Biopython code that builds the backbone (N, CA, C, O; Angstrom):
import numpy as np
from Bio.PDB.StructureBuilder import StructureBuilder

atoms = [
    (1, "MET", "N", (-76.708, 6.814, -52.841)),
    (1, "MET", "CA", (-77.200, 6.144, -51.648)),
    (1, "MET", "C", (-76.380, 4.901, -51.355)),
    (1, "MET", "O", (-76.137, 4.569, -50.195)),
    (2, "LYS", "N", (-75.960, 4.224, -52.394)),
    (2, "LYS", "CA", (-75.210, 2.995, -52.202)),
    (2, "LYS", "C", (-73.866, 3.260, -51.527)),
    (2, "LYS", "O", (-73.406, 2.445, -50.726)),
    (3, "SER", "N", (-73.241, 4.374, -51.837)),
    (3, "SER", "CA", (-71.939, 4.676, -51.243)),
    (3, "SER", "C", (-72.068, 4.974, -49.748)),
    (3, "SER", "O", (-71.166, 4.638, -48.981)),
    (4, "ARG", "N", (-73.156, 5.589, -49.322)),
    (4, "ARG", "CA", (-73.387, 5.827, -47.895)),
    (4, "ARG", "C", (-73.511, 4.510, -47.146)),
    (4, "ARG", "O", (-72.933, 4.337, -46.073)),
    (5, "LYS", "N", (-74.257, 3.599, -47.713)),
    (5, "LYS", "CA", (-74.430, 2.298, -47.073)),
    (5, "LYS", "C", (-73.097, 1.566, -46.986)),
    (5, "LYS", "O", (-72.787, 0.950, -45.966)),
    (6, "ARG", "N", (-72.315, 1.635, -48.046)),
    (6, "ARG", "CA", (-71.010, 0.969, -48.055)),
    (6, "ARG", "C", (-70.084, 1.577, -46.997)),
    (6, "ARG", "O", (-69.372, 0.850, -46.305)),
    (7, "CYS", "N", (-70.092, 2.904, -46.870)),
    (7, "CYS", "CA", (-69.270, 3.578, -45.855)),
    (7, "CYS", "C", (-69.691, 3.171, -44.444)),
    (7, "CYS", "O", (-68.843, 2.928, -43.586)),
    (8, "LEU", "N", (-70.976, 3.100, -44.212)),
    (8, "LEU", "CA", (-71.486, 2.689, -42.904)),
    (8, "LEU", "C", (-71.046, 1.263, -42.583)),
    (8, "LEU", "O", (-70.553, 0.988, -41.489)),
    (9, "LEU", "N", (-71.225, 0.370, -43.533)),
    (9, "LEU", "CA", (-70.826, -1.021, -43.309)),
    (9, "LEU", "C", (-69.324, -1.142, -43.111)),
    (9, "LEU", "O", (-68.872, -1.925, -42.276)),
    (10, "ASP", "N", (-68.554, -0.386, -43.860)),
    (10, "ASP", "CA", (-67.101, -0.404, -43.697)),
    (10, "ASP", "C", (-66.696, 0.050, -42.298)),
    (10, "ASP", "O", (-65.791, -0.526, -41.694)),
    (11, "SER", "N", (-67.358, 1.074, -41.789)),
    (11, "SER", "CA", (-67.011, 1.567, -40.459)),
    (11, "SER", "C", (-67.413, 0.578, -39.373)),
    (11, "SER", "O", (-66.716, 0.446, -38.367)),
    (12, "LEU", "N", (-68.525, -0.114, -39.564)),
    (12, "LEU", "CA", (-68.967, -1.096, -38.571)),
    (12, "LEU", "C", (-68.138, -2.376, -38.605)),
    (12, "LEU", "O", (-68.001, -3.059, -37.591)),
    (13, "GLU", "N", (-67.595, -2.693, -39.752)),
    (13, "GLU", "CA", (-66.810, -3.912, -39.907)),
    (13, "GLU", "C", (-65.312, -3.617, -39.917)),
    (13, "GLU", "O", (-64.513, -4.490, -40.254)),
    (14, "GLY", "N", (-64.929, -2.406, -39.555)),
    (14, "GLY", "CA", (-63.533, -1.982, -39.630)),
    (14, "GLY", "C", (-62.617, -2.720, -38.671)),
    (14, "GLY", "O", (-63.035, -3.664, -38.001)),
    (15, "PRO", "N", (-61.365, -2.286, -38.610)),
    (15, "PRO", "CA", (-60.366, -2.984, -37.807)),
    (15, "PRO", "C", (-60.519, -2.769, -36.297)),
    (15, "PRO", "O", (-59.864, -3.454, -35.512)),
    (16, "TYR", "N", (-61.367, -1.835, -35.885)),
    (16, "TYR", "CA", (-61.510, -1.539, -34.463)),
    (16, "TYR", "C", (-62.972, -1.649, -34.012)),
    (16, "TYR", "O", (-63.554, -0.642, -33.610)),
    (17, "PRO", "N", (-63.572, -2.820, -34.066)),
    (17, "PRO", "CA", (-64.982, -2.939, -33.699)),
    (17, "PRO", "C", (-65.257, -2.651, -32.223)),
    (17, "PRO", "O", (-66.387, -2.320, -31.862)),
    (18, "ARG", "N", (-64.238, -2.774, -31.364)),
    (18, "ARG", "CA", (-64.444, -2.516, -29.934)),
    (18, "ARG", "C", (-64.731, -1.048, -29.647)),
    (18, "ARG", "O", (-65.290, -0.723, -28.599)),
    (19, "LEU", "N", (-64.354, -0.153, -30.567)),
    (19, "LEU", "CA", (-64.616, 1.262, -30.360)),
    (19, "LEU", "C", (-66.109, 1.562, -30.325)),
    (19, "LEU", "O", (-66.526, 2.562, -29.741)),
    (20, "LEU", "N", (-66.906, 0.716, -30.937)),
    (20, "LEU", "CA", (-68.346, 0.934, -30.989)),
    (20, "LEU", "C", (-69.095, 0.170, -29.901)),
    (20, "LEU", "O", (-70.324, 0.217, -29.854)),
    (21, "MET", "N", (-68.383, -0.524, -29.037)),
    (21, "MET", "CA", (-69.005, -1.311, -27.982)),
    (21, "MET", "C", (-68.767, -0.652, -26.629)),
    (21, "MET", "O", (-67.954, 0.263, -26.501)),
    (22, "TYR", "N", (-69.489, -1.134, -25.626)),
    (22, "TYR", "CA", (-69.357, -0.554, -24.300)),
    (22, "TYR", "C", (-68.013, -0.882, -23.674)),
    (22, "TYR", "O", (-67.351, 0.077, -23.277)),
    (23, "GLY", "N", (-67.560, -2.004, -23.542)),
    (23, "GLY", "CA", (-66.252, -2.274, -22.952)),
    (23, "GLY", "C", (-66.278, -2.289, -21.439)),
    (23, "GLY", "O", (-67.288, -1.960, -20.818)),
    (24, "ASP", "N", (-65.169, -2.670, -20.861)),
    (24, "ASP", "CA", (-65.032, -2.845, -19.420)),
    (24, "ASP", "C", (-64.835, -1.498, -18.740)),
    (24, "ASP", "O", (-63.996, -0.705, -19.166)),
    (25, "SER", "N", (-65.597, -1.234, -17.693)),
    (25, "SER", "CA", (-65.513, 0.047, -16.998)),
    (25, "SER", "C", (-64.236, 0.162, -16.169)),
    (25, "SER", "O", (-63.877, 1.266, -15.760)),
    (26, "GLN", "N", (-63.548, -0.930, -15.914)),
    (26, "GLN", "CA", (-62.298, -0.896, -15.146)),
    (26, "GLN", "C", (-61.076, -1.067, -16.043)),
    (26, "GLN", "O", (-59.966, -1.237, -15.540)),
    (27, "GLU", "N", (-61.256, -1.025, -17.334)),
    (27, "GLU", "CA", (-60.187, -1.370, -18.261)),
    (27, "GLU", "C", (-59.070, -0.339, -18.360)),
    (27, "GLU", "O", (-57.901, -0.707, -18.253)),
    (28, "ASP", "N", (-59.377, 0.904, -18.554)),
    (28, "ASP", "CA", (-58.363, 1.910, -18.860)),
    (28, "ASP", "C", (-57.806, 2.548, -17.587)),
    (28, "ASP", "O", (-58.306, 3.576, -17.131)),
    (29, "ILE", "N", (-56.779, 1.940, -17.023)),
    (29, "ILE", "CA", (-56.208, 2.419, -15.761)),
    (29, "ILE", "C", (-55.564, 3.797, -15.916)),
    (29, "ILE", "O", (-55.611, 4.606, -14.989)),
    (30, "ASP", "N", (-54.968, 4.073, -17.068)),
    (30, "ASP", "CA", (-54.342, 5.389, -17.276)),
    (30, "ASP", "C", (-55.375, 6.504, -17.235)),
    (30, "ASP", "O", (-55.152, 7.537, -16.605)),
    (31, "LEU", "N", (-56.499, 6.301, -17.898)),
    (31, "LEU", "CA", (-57.562, 7.310, -17.905)),
    (31, "LEU", "C", (-58.122, 7.499, -16.497)),
    (31, "LEU", "O", (-58.322, 8.631, -16.057)),
    (32, "ARG", "N", (-58.376, 6.405, -15.795)),
    (32, "ARG", "CA", (-58.931, 6.507, -14.437)),
    (32, "ARG", "C", (-57.940, 7.172, -13.487)),
    (32, "ARG", "O", (-58.350, 7.896, -12.580)),
    (33, "THR", "N", (-56.643, 6.937, -13.681)),
    (33, "THR", "CA", (-55.624, 7.583, -12.852)),
    (33, "THR", "C", (-55.619, 9.086, -13.092)),
    (33, "THR", "O", (-55.549, 9.865, -12.141)),
    (34, "GLU", "N", (-55.693, 9.494, -14.341)),
    (34, "GLU", "CA", (-55.739, 10.922, -14.660)),
    (34, "GLU", "C", (-57.011, 11.581, -14.128)),
    (34, "GLU", "O", (-56.969, 12.715, -13.653)),
    (35, "LEU", "N", (-58.129, 10.881, -14.205)),
    (35, "LEU", "CA", (-59.386, 11.429, -13.675)),
    (35, "LEU", "C", (-59.308, 11.597, -12.159)),
    (35, "LEU", "O", (-59.788, 12.596, -11.622)),
    (36, "ALA", "N", (-58.709, 10.631, -11.467)),
    (36, "ALA", "CA", (-58.553, 10.739, -10.017)),
    (36, "ALA", "C", (-57.680, 11.936, -9.661)),
    (36, "ALA", "O", (-57.979, 12.663, -8.714)),
    (37, "LEU", "N", (-56.604, 12.144, -10.413)),
    (37, "LEU", "CA", (-55.728, 13.289, -10.186)),
    (37, "LEU", "C", (-56.467, 14.602, -10.441)),
    (37, "LEU", "O", (-56.355, 15.545, -9.658)),
    (38, "TYR", "N", (-57.218, 14.658, -11.535)),
    (38, "TYR", "CA", (-57.996, 15.856, -11.848)),
    (38, "TYR", "C", (-59.026, 16.146, -10.744)),
    (38, "TYR", "O", (-59.166, 17.286, -10.301)),
    (39, "LEU", "N", (-59.732, 15.116, -10.313)),
    (39, "LEU", "CA", (-60.750, 15.315, -9.276)),
    (39, "LEU", "C", (-60.142, 15.873, -7.998)),
    (39, "LEU", "O", (-60.749, 16.711, -7.331)),
    (40, "PHE", "N", (-58.942, 15.409, -7.658)),
    (40, "PHE", "CA", (-58.289, 15.911, -6.457)),
    (40, "PHE", "C", (-57.834, 17.355, -6.633)),
    (40, "PHE", "O", (-58.059, 18.194, -5.760)),
    (41, "GLN", "N", (-57.196, 17.640, -7.763)),
    (41, "GLN", "CA", (-56.654, 18.989, -7.985)),
    (41, "GLN", "C", (-57.738, 20.030, -8.218)),
    (41, "GLN", "O", (-57.660, 21.136, -7.683)),
    (42, "ALA", "N", (-58.739, 19.691, -9.005)),
    (42, "ALA", "CA", (-59.758, 20.680, -9.384)),
    (42, "ALA", "C", (-60.922, 20.754, -8.406)),
    (42, "ALA", "O", (-61.506, 21.819, -8.206)),
    (43, "ARG", "N", (-61.260, 19.616, -7.795)),
    (43, "ARG", "CA", (-62.455, 19.580, -6.963)),
    (43, "ARG", "C", (-62.200, 19.233, -5.505)),
    (43, "ARG", "O", (-63.097, 19.336, -4.669)),
    (44, "GLY", "N", (-60.964, 18.820, -5.203)),
    (44, "GLY", "CA", (-60.655, 18.444, -3.829)),
    (44, "GLY", "C", (-61.212, 17.090, -3.431)),
    (44, "GLY", "O", (-61.310, 16.779, -2.244)),
    (45, "VAL", "N", (-61.575, 16.288, -4.413)),
    (45, "VAL", "CA", (-62.144, 14.959, -4.151)),
    (45, "VAL", "C", (-61.013, 13.940, -4.152)),
    (45, "VAL", "O", (-60.293, 13.805, -5.141)),
    (46, "SER", "N", (-60.859, 13.235, -3.059)),
    (46, "SER", "CA", (-59.816, 12.226, -2.957)),
    (46, "SER", "C", (-60.414, 10.851, -3.242)),
    (46, "SER", "O", (-61.272, 10.367, -2.503)),
    (47, "CYS", "N", (-59.946, 10.229, -4.325)),
    (47, "CYS", "CA", (-60.417, 8.886, -4.662)),
    (47, "CYS", "C", (-59.302, 8.149, -5.387)),
    (47, "CYS", "O", (-58.371, 8.760, -5.911)),
    (48, "SER", "N", (-59.410, 6.854, -5.408)),
    (48, "SER", "CA", (-58.418, 6.043, -6.110)),
    (48, "SER", "C", (-58.948, 5.716, -7.500)),
    (48, "SER", "O", (-60.156, 5.778, -7.727)),
    (49, "PRO", "N", (-58.072, 5.370, -8.428)),
    (49, "PRO", "CA", (-58.532, 4.984, -9.767)),
    (49, "PRO", "C", (-59.506, 3.800, -9.733)),
    (49, "PRO", "O", (-60.365, 3.682, -10.606)),
    (50, "GLY", "N", (-59.379, 2.943, -8.751)),
    (50, "GLY", "CA", (-60.286, 1.803, -8.627)),
    (50, "GLY", "C", (-61.705, 2.182, -8.255)),
    (50, "GLY", "O", (-62.625, 1.380, -8.413)),
    (51, "GLN", "N", (-61.889, 3.393, -7.765)),
    (51, "GLN", "CA", (-63.228, 3.858, -7.402)),
    (51, "GLN", "C", (-63.935, 4.556, -8.554)),
    (51, "GLN", "O", (-65.096, 4.943, -8.419)),
    (52, "ILE", "N", (-63.267, 4.720, -9.665)),
    (52, "ILE", "CA", (-63.840, 5.430, -10.816)),
    (52, "ILE", "C", (-64.351, 4.421, -11.827)),
    (52, "ILE", "O", (-63.630, 3.509, -12.232)),
    (53, "GLU", "N", (-65.590, 4.591, -12.226)),
    (53, "GLU", "CA", (-66.213, 3.758, -13.249)),
    (53, "GLU", "C", (-66.445, 4.620, -14.477)),
    (53, "GLU", "O", (-66.951, 5.738, -14.373)),
    (54, "ILE", "N", (-66.079, 4.108, -15.625)),
    (54, "ILE", "CA", (-66.267, 4.838, -16.880)),
    (54, "ILE", "C", (-67.393, 4.178, -17.653)),
    (54, "ILE", "O", (-67.347, 2.984, -17.952)),
    (55, "CYS", "N", (-68.400, 4.967, -17.971)),
    (55, "CYS", "CA", (-69.572, 4.442, -18.667)),
    (55, "CYS", "C", (-69.738, 5.152, -20.005)),
    (55, "CYS", "O", (-69.260, 6.270, -20.197)),
    (56, "GLY", "N", (-70.411, 4.494, -20.905)),
    (56, "GLY", "CA", (-70.645, 5.048, -22.233)),
    (56, "GLY", "C", (-71.794, 6.032, -22.272)),
    (56, "GLY", "O", (-71.996, 6.702, -23.285)),
    (57, "GLY", "N", (-72.540, 6.134, -21.210)),
    (57, "GLY", "CA", (-73.673, 7.045, -21.177)),
    (57, "GLY", "C", (-74.500, 6.823, -19.928)),
    (57, "GLY", "O", (-74.210, 5.937, -19.124)),
    (58, "THR", "N", (-75.530, 7.635, -19.773)),
    (58, "THR", "CA", (-76.332, 7.527, -18.563)),
    (58, "THR", "C", (-77.098, 6.212, -18.488)),
    (58, "THR", "O", (-77.269, 5.660, -17.401)),
    (59, "GLN", "N", (-77.559, 5.704, -19.620)),
    (59, "GLN", "CA", (-78.311, 4.459, -19.603)),
    (59, "GLN", "C", (-77.425, 3.301, -19.114)),
    (59, "GLN", "O", (-77.863, 2.474, -18.314)),
    (60, "GLN", "N", (-76.193, 3.253, -19.595)),
    (60, "GLN", "CA", (-75.292, 2.212, -19.140)),
    (60, "GLN", "C", (-74.992, 2.364, -17.659)),
    (60, "GLN", "O", (-74.934, 1.369, -16.936)),
    (61, "ALA", "N", (-74.799, 3.596, -17.194)),
    (61, "ALA", "CA", (-74.523, 3.833, -15.785)),
    (61, "ALA", "C", (-75.691, 3.405, -14.911)),
    (61, "ALA", "O", (-75.491, 2.794, -13.861)),
    (62, "ILE", "N", (-76.902, 3.719, -15.333)),
    (62, "ILE", "CA", (-78.081, 3.326, -14.561)),
    (62, "ILE", "C", (-78.184, 1.808, -14.488)),
    (62, "ILE", "O", (-78.456, 1.260, -13.420)),
    (63, "CYS", "N", (-77.974, 1.132, -15.591)),
    (63, "CYS", "CA", (-78.033, -0.330, -15.594)),
    (63, "CYS", "C", (-76.900, -0.932, -14.762)),
    (63, "CYS", "O", (-77.095, -1.935, -14.075)),
    (64, "TYR", "N", (-75.752, -0.337, -14.823)),
    (64, "TYR", "CA", (-74.587, -0.869, -14.130)),
    (64, "TYR", "C", (-74.725, -0.729, -12.612)),
    (64, "TYR", "O", (-74.399, -1.652, -11.866)),
    (65, "PHE", "N", (-75.207, 0.421, -12.165)),
    (65, "PHE", "CA", (-75.256, 0.697, -10.734)),
    (65, "PHE", "C", (-76.596, 0.375, -10.086)),
    (65, "PHE", "O", (-76.736, 0.500, -8.869)),
    (66, "ALA", "N", (-77.560, -0.028, -10.861)),
    (66, "ALA", "CA", (-78.888, -0.326, -10.292)),
    (66, "ALA", "C", (-78.908, -1.669, -9.592)),
    (66, "ALA", "O", (-79.942, -2.073, -9.060)),
]
sb = StructureBuilder()
sb.init_structure("model")
sb.init_model(0)
sb.init_chain("A")
sb.init_seg("    ")
for serial, (resi, resn, name, xyz) in enumerate(atoms, 1):
    if name == "N":
        sb.init_residue(resn, " ", resi, " ")
    sb.init_atom(name, np.array(xyz, "f"), 0.0, 1.0, " ", f" {name:<3s}", serial, name[0])
structure = sb.get_structure()
């Protein structure tokens, strides 16, 4: 049991703590650019990367857009 707790704490205190946080929805321009391209090619939706918001889940999206 002690090793599980140590592994959990190590992962939470690791070198990349931002991976476990929500982060800025406008931060990753490369991802938003690719999503805009995909939306246009696959769905015919024309939008700019600035119109795409990336959320960590539905709860964050509801809070963000409410």
